matplotlib code that plots the C-alpha trace (Angstrom):
import matplotlib.pyplot as plt

x = [-5.4, -3.6, -2.6, 1.4, 0.8, -2.0, -1.9, -1.9, -5.8, -5.8, -3.7, -6.6, -9.6, -12.7, -14.6, -17.2, -14.2, -13.8, -10.5, -7.8, -7.1, -3.5, -4.8, -2.8, -2.2, -2.7, -4.8, -2.2, 0.7, -1.2, -1.5, 2.7, 3.3, 1.3, 2.9, 6.6, 5.6, 4.8, 7.9, 9.7, 7.2, 8.3, 12.1, 11.6, 10.0, 12.2, 15.8, 13.9, 13.6, 16.8, 18.4, 16.2, 16.9, 20.6, 19.8, 17.0, 19.7, 22.0, 19.2, 18.3, 19.3, 19.6, 22.1, 24.0, 24.0, 25.2, 28.1, 29.2, 28.3, 25.4, 25.9, 26.8, 24.4, 22.2, 21.0, 17.2, 14.3, 16.3, 13.7, 11.3, 13.9, 13.4, 10.2, 9.5, 12.0, 10.1, 7.2, 8.3, 9.3, 6.1, 3.9, 5.8, 7.4, 4.8, 1.9, 1.3, 1.2, -1.2, -3.7, -3.7, -4.3, -7.5, -8.2, -7.8, -9.8, -13.0, -13.0, -12.8, -9.8, -7.1, -3.5, 0.0, -0.9, -2.7, 0.2, 2.4, 0.2, -0.6, 3.1, 4.3, 1.3, 1.8, 5.7, 4.9, 2.1, 3.7, 7.0, 5.3, 3.5, 7.1, 8.2, 5.4, 5.3, 4.6, 7.0, 9.1, 11.9, 11.5, 11.0, 11.6, 15.1, 13.3, 10.3, 12.4, 14.5, 11.3, 10.3, 13.1, 13.5, 9.8, 10.1, 12.9, 11.5, 8.7, 10.6, 12.5, 9.8, 7.6, 10.4, 10.7, 6.7, 7.1, 9.8, 7.3, 4.3, 5.7, 5.6, 1.7, 3.1, 5.4, 2.6, 1.0, 4.6, 4.0, 1.8, 2.7, 1.3, 1.1, 0.1, 0.7, -2.5, -2.9, -4.6, -6.7, -3.7, -1.2, 0.3, 0.7, 0.0, 0.8, -1.9, -2.4, -3.2, -6.3, -7.7, -7.9, -10.9, -12.1, -11.3, -8.5, -5.8, -2.5, 1.4, 3.7, 7.6, 10.0, 11.4, 8.1, 5.5, 1.5, -0.2, -3.5, -5.1, -5.9, -5.7, -3.0, -4.0, -1.0, 2.5, 4.5, 6.3, 7.3, 5.9, 7.8, 5.2, 7.3, 6.1, 2.6, 2.7, 6.6, 7.1, 10.5, 9.9, 9.0, 5.6, 5.3, 1.9, 0.4, -2.3, -5.3, -3.4, -4.4, -1.7, -1.6, -1.3, 2.1, 3.9, 6.8, 7.3, 10.0, 12.0, 9.1, 6.6, 2.9, -0.2, -3.1, -6.9, -7.4, -9.7, -9.9, -9.3, -9.6, -10.4, -10.8, -7.8, -5.9, -3.3, -6.1, -7.8, -5.0, -4.0, -7.7, -7.2, -3.7, -5.3, -8.5, -6.1, -4.2, -6.5, -9.3, -9.3, -8.5, -8.4, -4.9, -5.6, -8.3, -6.1, -3.3, -5.8, -7.4, -4.3, -2.7, -6.0, -5.8, -1.9, -3.2, -5.6, -2.6, 0.1, -2.3, -3.2, 0.5, 2.0, -0.4, 0.4, 4.1, 3.5, 1.5, 4.2, 6.7, 5.4, 4.4, 7.9, 9.0, 10.5, 10.0, 7.6, 9.8, 11.2, 7.8, 6.7, 9.5, 8.9, 5.2, 6.2, 8.8, 5.9, 3.8, 6.1, 7.9, 4.8, 3.0, 1.2, 3.2, 5.7, 1.7, -0.2, 2.2, 3.0, 0.1, -0.4, 3.8, 3.4, 0.0, 1.7, 4.6, 3.2, 0.1, 3.0, 4.9, 2.2, 1.0, 4.3, 4.5, 0.5, -0.7, -3.8, -5.2, -8.9, -9.9, -7.1, -8.7, -9.3, -5.2, -4.7, -6.3, -4.4, -1.5, -3.8, -5.2, -5.5, -7.1, -7.0, -9.3, -8.6, -11.1, -9.7, -10.2, -8.1, -6.8, -4.6, -5.2, -4.5, -7.9, -7.5, -6.8, -3.3, -2.0, -1.1, -0.2, 0.2, -0.4, 1.1, -1.5, 1.3, 4.6, 4.3, 6.5, 4.8, 5.7, 4.9, 1.4, 1.3, 2.4, -0.1, -2.9, -1.4, -1.5, -4.8, -6.2, -3.9, -7.2, -9.6, -10.4, -11.8, -10.2, -9.1, -7.3, -6.1, -4.4, -2.7, -1.4, 0.4, 1.5, 3.6, 5.0, 6.3, 7.8, 9.5, 7.8, 7.9, 4.6, 3.4, 0.9, -2.8, -5.5, -9.0, -10.1, -13.6, -15.3, -16.9, -20.3, -19.4, -17.3, -14.1, -12.1, -10.7, -8.0, -5.0, -2.2, 0.6, -1.3, -3.4, -6.5, -6.1, -9.2, -8.6, -12.1, -13.8, -14.7, -17.9, -16.8, -14.6, -18.2, -20.2, -17.3, -17.2, -13.4, -12.2, -8.9, -8.0, -5.0, -5.0, -3.1, -6.2, -8.8, -6.8, -6.4, -10.2, -10.7, -9.0, -11.6, -9.3, -10.6, -9.2, -9.0, -7.9, -5.9, -6.7, -4.4, -6.2, -8.7, -6.1, -6.0, -2.5, -2.5, -4.3, -3.9, -5.1, -5.6, -6.9, -7.1, -3.2, -2.5, -0.2, 3.7, 3.4, 0.4, 2.6, 5.2, 2.3, 0.2, 3.8, 4.3, 1.3, 1.6, 5.1, 3.3, 1.3, -1.6, -4.3, -4.7, -8.3, -9.9, -13.4, -14.7, -17.9, -15.8, -16.4, -15.2, -12.8, -11.0, -11.0, -9.3, -6.9, -5.7, -5.7, -3.6, -1.3, -0.8, -0.9, -4.0, -5.5, -8.9, -11.0, -14.5, -16.4, -19.4, -20.0, -22.9, -21.2, -24.4, -23.1, -19.3, -20.2, -22.4, -18.9, -16.4, -19.1, -19.1, -15.6, -15.2, -17.4, -15.0, -12.8, -9.9, -9.4, -10.5, -9.1, -11.2, -8.9, -11.0, -11.2, -13.2, -16.1, -18.2, -16.8, -18.2, -20.1, -17.6, -15.0, -17.2, -18.6, -14.6, -12.9, -10.4, -11.3, -8.7, -9.5, -6.3, -5.7, -7.7, -5.5, -7.1, -10.1, -9.0, -12.2, -13.5, -15.8, -16.1, -12.4, -10.7, -7.6, -7.0, -3.8, -3.2, -1.0, -2.5, 0.0, -0.9, 2.7, 1.2, -1.4, 2.1, 3.3, 0.2, 0.0, 3.8, 3.8, 0.5, 2.9, 5.7, 3.6, 2.1, 5.2, 6.7, 3.2, 4.0, 7.9, 6.6, 4.1, 6.8, 9.2, 6.4, 5.1, 8.3, 9.7, 7.0, 7.5, 10.9, 10.7, 7.7, 9.4, 12.4, 10.1, 8.5, 11.7, 12.0, 16.1, 16.8, 18.2, 20.4, 21.3, 19.5, 17.2, 15.4, 14.3, 11.6, 14.5, 15.7, 12.3, 11.2, 14.6, 13.5, 10.1, 10.9, 13.8, 11.2, 9.0, 12.0, 12.4, 9.4, 9.3, 12.5, 11.4, 8.3, 10.5, 12.8, 9.2, 10.3, 13.3, 10.2, 10.4, 12.1, 9.0, 6.4, 9.3, 9.5, 11.9, 9.3, 7.9, 6.5, 2.4, 3.4, 4.9, 2.2, -0.7, -1.9]
y = [-17.6, -19.7, -17.6, -17.8, -18.1, -17.5, -14.1, -13.4, -13.6, -10.5, -8.2, -7.3, -5.4, -6.8, -5.9, -3.7, -1.4, 1.5, 1.7, 3.8, 6.9, 8.9, 12.0, 11.6, 8.1, 6.6, 3.4, 3.0, 3.1, 0.8, -2.2, -1.5, -1.8, -4.5, -6.6, -5.6, -6.3, -9.7, -10.3, -9.3, -12.0, -15.1, -13.8, -13.8, -17.2, -18.6, -17.6, -19.0, -22.3, -22.3, -22.0, -24.6, -26.6, -27.3, -29.0, -31.0, -32.4, -33.0, -35.5, -36.9, -40.9, -41.3, -38.2, -39.7, -42.9, -41.4, -39.6, -42.7, -40.8, -43.5, -42.8, -39.3, -36.8, -39.6, -38.5, -40.1, -38.2, -37.2, -38.4, -36.3, -33.4, -33.9, -34.3, -31.0, -29.2, -30.4, -29.3, -25.7, -25.5, -27.2, -24.9, -21.8, -22.3, -23.8, -21.6, -19.9, -23.1, -24.8, -21.7, -21.2, -25.3, -24.4, -21.2, -23.3, -26.1, -24.2, -21.9, -25.8, -24.3, -26.6, -25.2, -24.8, -23.9, -27.5, -29.1, -27.9, -27.9, -31.8, -32.7, -31.1, -32.3, -35.8, -35.8, -34.4, -36.6, -39.8, -39.0, -37.7, -41.0, -42.5, -41.4, -42.1, -45.9, -46.8, -48.8, -46.6, -43.9, -40.0, -38.0, -34.7, -33.7, -34.0, -31.7, -28.9, -28.3, -28.3, -25.8, -23.9, -24.2, -23.1, -20.4, -19.1, -20.0, -17.5, -14.9, -14.4, -15.0, -12.5, -9.6, -10.4, -9.8, -6.6, -5.8, -6.7, -4.9, -2.0, 0.8, 1.5, 2.6, 4.6, 6.1, 7.0, 8.5, 11.1, 12.8, 15.1, 14.7, 18.5, 21.8, 25.8, 27.2, 30.8, 32.9, 35.9, 38.3, 36.5, 34.6, 30.5, 27.8, 24.3, 21.9, 18.2, 17.6, 15.8, 19.2, 21.0, 22.1, 23.0, 27.0, 26.8, 28.9, 27.6, 28.5, 26.2, 27.2, 26.0, 22.6, 21.5, 19.0, 20.0, 18.6, 18.2, 19.5, 23.0, 26.3, 29.1, 32.4, 34.0, 33.4, 31.2, 28.3, 25.0, 21.6, 18.5, 15.8, 13.3, 10.7, 11.0, 11.1, 9.8, 13.1, 14.3, 17.5, 20.5, 21.9, 25.8, 26.7, 30.6, 32.0, 29.5, 26.4, 23.7, 21.6, 17.9, 16.8, 14.7, 17.0, 18.8, 22.7, 24.5, 27.6, 29.7, 30.7, 30.2, 30.8, 27.6, 27.3, 23.9, 22.1, 18.8, 17.0, 13.0, 10.9, 12.9, 14.0, 12.6, 10.9, 9.0, 7.9, 6.5, 4.9, 3.4, 2.5, 0.6, -1.4, -2.4, -3.5, -5.7, -7.1, -7.6, -11.2, -12.0, -15.5, -15.8, -15.6, -18.0, -20.9, -20.6, -20.7, -23.6, -25.5, -24.6, -26.1, -29.5, -29.7, -29.7, -32.6, -34.3, -33.7, -35.0, -38.1, -38.8, -38.3, -41.2, -43.3, -42.9, -44.0, -47.2, -48.3, -48.1, -49.9, -52.5, -52.9, -53.5, -50.0, -48.4, -46.5, -43.8, -44.0, -44.0, -41.2, -39.1, -39.8, -38.7, -35.8, -34.6, -35.1, -32.9, -30.6, -29.9, -30.1, -26.8, -25.0, -21.6, -20.9, -21.3, -19.1, -16.6, -16.6, -14.5, -11.7, -10.5, -10.1, -8.4, -5.9, -5.4, -4.4, -2.0, -0.4, -0.2, 1.4, 3.6, 5.3, 6.0, 7.2, 4.2, 3.6, -0.2, -0.6, -3.7, -6.6, -8.4, -5.8, -5.4, -8.9, -8.6, -5.6, -8.6, -9.7, -6.3, -7.0, -3.1, 0.2, 3.0, 6.6, 9.1, 12.2, 15.3, 15.6, 12.5, 11.7, 15.9, 18.5, 19.8, 23.1, 25.5, 25.7, 27.1, 24.4, 26.5, 30.6, 31.2, 34.8, 36.2, 39.5, 41.0, 40.1, 36.8, 34.3, 35.8, 39.2, 38.0, 36.1, 38.8, 41.1, 39.0, 37.8, 41.6, 41.8, 38.9, 39.2, 41.1, 38.3, 35.4, 33.3, 30.0, 31.0, 34.3, 31.9, 29.6, 32.5, 34.4, 31.1, 30.4, 33.4, 33.1, 29.7, 31.4, 34.5, 37.0, 40.9, 41.3, 45.6, 47.4, 47.2, 50.4, 50.5, 46.5, 45.7, 42.7, 41.9, 40.2, 36.2, 37.3, 38.0, 41.0, 44.6, 47.3, 49.7, 48.1, 50.1, 53.3, 50.8, 48.9, 45.3, 42.6, 38.9, 37.8, 34.8, 33.6, 34.6, 38.6, 38.5, 37.3, 39.7, 42.6, 41.2, 40.0, 37.2, 34.5, 31.7, 30.1, 26.2, 25.8, 27.4, 25.2, 22.3, 23.5, 24.3, 20.9, 19.0, 20.4, 22.9, 26.4, 29.3, 33.4, 35.7, 38.9, 42.1, 45.7, 48.6, 46.6, 44.5, 40.1, 39.9, 36.5, 33.6, 31.5, 27.7, 26.4, 22.8, 20.6, 20.4, 17.0, 15.9, 15.0, 11.8, 10.5, 9.6, 7.9, 6.0, 5.3, 3.9, 1.9, 0.3, -0.9, -2.6, -4.4, -5.7, -3.6, -2.0, 1.6, 3.6, 6.7, 8.0, 11.2, 13.2, 15.5, 15.7, 13.5, 15.5, 16.3, 12.8, 12.4, 14.7, 13.8, 10.2, 10.5, 12.4, 9.5, 6.7, 5.4, 2.1, 3.4, 6.3, 6.6, 10.0, 12.0, 9.9, 11.5, 10.4, 7.8, 5.2, 5.7, 2.3, 0.8, 1.3, -0.2, -3.3, -3.6, -3.3, -6.4, -8.2, -8.8, -10.1, -10.5, -7.9, -4.5, -1.7, 2.0, 5.3, 8.1, 10.8, 8.4, 11.1, 11.6, 8.1, 6.0, 3.9, 3.0, 2.4, -0.2, -1.4, -2.2, -5.4, -3.1, 0.4, 3.4, 6.7, 8.7, 12.6, 12.2, 14.3, 15.1, 13.5, 9.6, 8.3, 7.4, 4.6, 3.3, 3.1, -0.7, 1.6, 5.4, 7.3, 10.3, 12.1, 12.9, 11.4, 8.6, 6.6, 5.5, 3.4, 1.6, 1.3, -0.4, -2.9, -3.9, -3.7, -6.3, -8.3, -8.4, -8.6, -12.0, -13.0, -13.0, -14.8, -17.7, -17.8, -18.1, -20.8, -22.9, -22.6, -23.6, -26.2, -27.3, -27.4, -29.8, -32.6, -33.2, -32.3, -34.9, -38.1, -37.6, -36.6, -39.9, -42.0, -42.6, -42.2, -44.0, -46.8, -44.9, -43.4, -40.2, -39.4, -36.1, -35.2, -33.2, -30.0, -30.3, -30.4, -27.3, -25.7, -26.7, -25.8, -22.1, -21.6, -22.2, -19.6, -16.5, -17.7, -16.8, -13.8, -12.5, -13.7, -11.1, -8.7, -8.3, -7.1, -3.7, -4.2, -3.6, 0.0, 0.6, 0.0, 2.9, 5.4, 7.5, 10.8, 14.4, 16.4, 19.6, 18.4, 15.2, 17.9, 20.0, 17.6, 16.9]
z = [8.6, 11.0, 14.0, 14.7, 18.2, 20.8, 21.1, 17.5, 16.8, 19.8, 17.5, 14.7, 15.3, 15.3, 12.4, 14.1, 15.6, 14.9, 13.0, 15.4, 13.8, 14.0, 16.0, 19.1, 17.6, 21.1, 19.4, 17.1, 19.5, 21.5, 18.5, 18.4, 22.3, 22.3, 19.7, 21.3, 24.7, 23.0, 21.5, 24.8, 26.3, 23.8, 24.6, 28.5, 28.4, 26.1, 28.5, 31.5, 29.8, 28.5, 31.5, 33.3, 30.2, 31.6, 34.5, 32.6, 30.4, 32.6, 34.7, 31.7, 32.0, 27.8, 27.5, 30.7, 28.8, 26.2, 27.1, 29.6, 32.8, 33.4, 37.3, 37.6, 38.9, 40.2, 43.9, 45.7, 44.1, 40.9, 38.9, 41.1, 40.1, 36.8, 36.4, 38.1, 36.1, 33.1, 34.4, 35.1, 31.3, 30.1, 31.9, 31.8, 28.2, 26.8, 28.1, 24.5, 22.3, 25.1, 25.1, 21.4, 21.7, 23.6, 21.7, 17.9, 19.4, 20.6, 17.5, 15.0, 13.7, 14.2, 13.2, 14.3, 17.9, 17.8, 16.6, 19.1, 22.0, 21.2, 20.6, 23.8, 25.8, 24.6, 25.7, 28.7, 29.9, 28.9, 30.2, 33.8, 33.9, 33.5, 36.4, 38.9, 37.6, 33.8, 32.4, 30.0, 29.5, 30.3, 27.2, 29.2, 27.1, 24.0, 25.4, 26.9, 23.6, 21.5, 24.0, 23.7, 19.6, 19.2, 21.6, 19.8, 16.5, 17.3, 19.0, 15.7, 13.7, 15.8, 15.4, 11.2, 10.9, 13.0, 10.1, 7.2, 8.9, 10.3, 8.0, 9.1, 12.6, 10.4, 8.2, 12.1, 13.1, 10.4, 12.7, 15.4, 19.1, 19.5, 17.7, 18.3, 18.7, 18.0, 20.6, 20.3, 21.2, 18.7, 21.5, 20.8, 23.2, 22.8, 22.5, 21.8, 18.4, 19.3, 20.9, 17.7, 16.4, 12.8, 12.0, 14.6, 13.8, 14.1, 13.6, 11.7, 12.0, 9.5, 9.3, 11.5, 10.5, 9.9, 12.4, 10.8, 7.3, 6.8, 4.4, 4.5, 5.9, 6.2, 4.8, 1.4, 1.9, 0.2, 1.5, 1.6, 1.1, 0.0, 3.2, 1.9, -1.5, -2.4, -4.4, -3.7, -5.3, -2.9, -3.5, -3.2, -1.2, -0.6, 0.7, 0.3, -0.4, 1.3, 2.9, 4.3, 7.6, 8.0, 5.3, 6.4, 6.3, 4.7, 5.1, 6.2, 8.9, 7.8, 9.7, 8.6, 9.4, 10.6, 8.2, 8.8, 12.0, 13.0, 11.1, 8.5, 7.7, 4.5, 6.9, 8.9, 5.9, 4.1, 7.8, 7.5, 3.9, 4.3, 7.6, 5.8, 2.6, 5.0, 6.7, 3.6, 2.6, -0.8, -3.3, -3.0, 1.4, 1.5, -0.8, 1.6, 5.0, 3.2, 2.4, 5.7, 7.5, 5.1, 6.2, 9.9, 9.4, 7.3, 9.8, 13.0, 11.0, 9.9, 13.2, 14.8, 11.4, 11.8, 15.6, 14.7, 12.0, 13.8, 17.5, 14.4, 13.4, 17.2, 17.9, 21.5, 22.3, 22.9, 19.6, 18.0, 19.9, 19.2, 15.1, 15.7, 17.9, 15.2, 12.1, 14.2, 15.0, 11.5, 9.6, 11.2, 8.3, 10.0, 7.2, 4.6, 7.1, 6.3, 2.9, 1.9, 4.8, 4.9, 1.8, 1.6, 4.4, 2.5, -0.8, 1.2, 3.6, -0.1, -2.4, 0.5, 1.2, -2.9, -2.9, -4.0, -2.0, -2.2, -1.1, -2.3, -2.1, -4.7, -6.9, -6.7, -6.9, -10.2, -11.6, -12.6, -15.1, -16.5, -20.2, -21.1, -19.9, -20.5, -19.4, -18.7, -20.7, -18.8, -15.4, -16.3, -19.6, -19.7, -17.2, -17.3, -18.0, -21.4, -22.9, -25.4, -27.9, -31.4, -31.8, -35.7, -37.1, -40.0, -40.2, -39.1, -35.5, -34.5, -32.3, -29.1, -30.0, -30.9, -27.5, -25.3, -26.4, -26.1, -22.6, -21.5, -22.2, -20.9, -17.6, -16.3, -17.3, -14.6, -18.0, -18.5, -21.8, -20.6, -17.5, -21.0, -22.1, -19.3, -18.2, -21.5, -22.0, -18.6, -19.5, -22.2, -19.7, -22.1, -21.0, -20.9, -22.0, -19.8, -20.7, -20.0, -20.2, -20.1, -21.2, -21.9, -24.9, -24.2, -25.0, -28.1, -26.0, -24.9, -25.3, -24.2, -25.0, -24.9, -25.5, -27.0, -29.6, -29.5, -28.6, -28.9, -28.5, -29.7, -30.8, -34.6, -34.2, -33.5, -37.1, -38.6, -37.2, -38.2, -41.9, -41.3, -42.5, -42.4, -44.4, -43.1, -43.4, -40.2, -38.4, -40.6, -39.3, -35.5, -35.8, -37.2, -34.0, -31.9, -30.7, -29.6, -31.5, -30.6, -32.7, -32.1, -33.5, -33.1, -34.1, -36.0, -38.0, -37.4, -36.7, -35.5, -33.8, -30.8, -30.5, -26.8, -26.1, -22.6, -21.8, -22.3, -19.5, -20.5, -18.4, -20.3, -22.9, -21.0, -19.5, -22.3, -24.0, -21.1, -21.2, -24.7, -24.1, -21.5, -24.3, -22.9, -25.0, -24.2, -24.7, -24.1, -22.7, -23.0, -23.0, -25.6, -29.3, -32.0, -33.5, -29.7, -28.6, -32.4, -31.6, -28.1, -29.3, -32.2, -30.0, -27.5, -29.4, -28.3, -29.6, -29.3, -28.4, -27.3, -28.1, -26.8, -23.9, -21.7, -17.8, -17.9, -20.8, -19.8, -18.0, -20.7, -23.0, -20.0, -20.4, -23.7, -23.8, -21.1, -23.2, -25.7, -23.4, -20.7, -17.2, -18.2, -15.6, -16.0, -14.8, -13.6, -11.2, -9.6, -8.9, -12.7, -13.3, -10.5, -12.3, -14.2, -11.9, -10.4, -13.8, -14.8, -13.3, -11.8, -10.9, -10.4, -9.0, -10.3, -9.0, -5.6, -3.9, -0.4, -1.0, -0.5, 0.3, -3.1, -2.6, -6.1, -6.9, -5.7, -5.9, -5.4, -6.8, -4.7, -7.7, -10.6, -12.7, -15.1, -14.9, -11.5, -13.4, -14.9, -11.2, -9.4, -12.4, -11.9, -8.2, -8.4, -10.5, -8.5, -4.9, -6.7, -7.7, -4.5, -3.4, -5.7, -4.2, -0.7, -1.5, -2.9, -0.5, 2.2, 0.4, -0.6, 2.4, 4.0, 0.8, 2.3, 5.7, 6.3, 5.4, 6.9, 10.4, 10.1, 10.2, 6.8, 6.7, 9.7, 8.0, 7.0, 10.4, 9.6, 12.5, 13.3, 16.8, 18.0, 18.4, 14.9, 13.8, 15.2, 14.0, 10.7, 11.1, 12.4, 9.8, 7.1, 8.8, 9.2, 5.6, 4.5, 6.6, 5.2, 1.6, 1.9, 3.5, 0.0, -1.7, -0.8, -3.8, -5.7, -4.5, -7.6, -9.7, -8.0, -8.5, -11.0, -12.0, -10.3, -13.1, -12.7, -13.3, -10.9, -8.0, -7.8, -7.4, -4.3]

ax = plt.figure().add_subplot(projection="3d")
ax.plot(x, y, z, "-o")
ax.set_aspect("equal")
plt.show()
């Protein structure tokens, strides 16, 4: 990218530098302070140059003649005073552009600084030569006003850039500087976060920010994780639960054991990923850089052609030189060079604040053209846990009674089926009777005494062994769909049955519907049986599914879909699905939680919410449209500006001075920055209503 000023290249960390981490976040504060200091420097240079420009204008023979005061402010040596003041403005006000010129020439990458530095150098050297005897007219007032406008434009533009890319610093500021570490006697000491070690115990009071990742040892509270995940609903936390640095504690004090520090924390990884994405190259960026480079060469060439043509038609050297300088200034590829980076900064920060972490810019750009999305089933479209899908009654008892009796017994078990039954009873607010004498039946279920009755919850195998038969079409249908069916026996009589299956996320239905409305094919990839896959695919309305696919064959399935044509995205948990994520045109790891360093994915979605897939595809499209708009603004401006700067409209009295050209160039740059900033209005694309499932996923 062509840098916006001579120092800007120094802002970006070198490829071999370690990413700055937010524990203590001194590095990021240094980065932000450096940028702020540069803004202040341009501001200071502008005001000093502007003050000196006043006497330069007063001493200008051309301007004095224009207002009819040729003999005013004339004194011995006035030309040398004029030169001295202009020299100060040239060296002090023009210093950033002169150093930028040297830097770009040294790196063989001529750009904006080359054009500006060349323009002001030619104007100054020619005018200085006139002062010391060369026939002609001085060019100092144009030089001074040009530098003033360029400094003002850079000052405004850099402030716009800070506003566009400052969200990274906002992420860093989420992490507090200090923590309350508990000592052996129970007292607390305030220490810098950088001094915390794994297994230290820290006290987090109500309303305080969590200083680092860890697990709750004592207390129960709710956490506001909205600034990390974008989810507005508070997340309940109890003993043993993980808390993430940067989240805000709710209404109760908790004691936390430090688990991760420094670069291993969730927020540190988010910041590193955001910075990596903002600095990574992409096809659009490379195209903009090539266009900006060509524009630089065109500007220099057209500038000298303009000088030659005006001299050839009999114009004065001063007039011709002014046209050349105006061409060079007005066609600076600044806006074009910033067209993509500013949009990248805004979109990456916007996505990170919404729990959508972009690791690879190329993959993110491909997201807008996705034709098919392949979802992994378990943990992606489903919750990866057993849940009760149906309750069947085979006697006089109601569904709620059957479920309550089963929950009474299963409340003593840790089996996944048992947890599914007790969770279902809890969600229905059923009154659970007490159970005594719990006993596990090896491989067949469990039994206990519930309200004085012998109760068993058993598998179909138990019924076969004990010559018990059940004939029910609904149960046969559930079994045919691949659901797990258990039977409830009371005093030896089968009184009901419960069908359990991997719970389909409510968000999955909305995600699939939205994708299909966008014209995207939705598929599912699973190692489960044909019956289970068919049931889930039918429930969600998927276009196609692949069942009984072993983990090492998932990548082959993705490859076959790619061969059918179009761009294919794979959505999985980022661990077992790693080969498939790599094989896809776009790999999306979903529900990664605090394990954000999923190396196989292009994009990591913090929440276990398939709707975020829709959000990232829409954001990719909005980002691309904003890039195109900036390209049009930057290149369209030059189509009009170059002929005007060359003086094509001079027969009609329209002549642009170098200062006016600089003002127009700066205006186009600021316009590009503002247009990039407007991408934040696309926040509605990545926002979604809170759901219990989404809120509980961290």
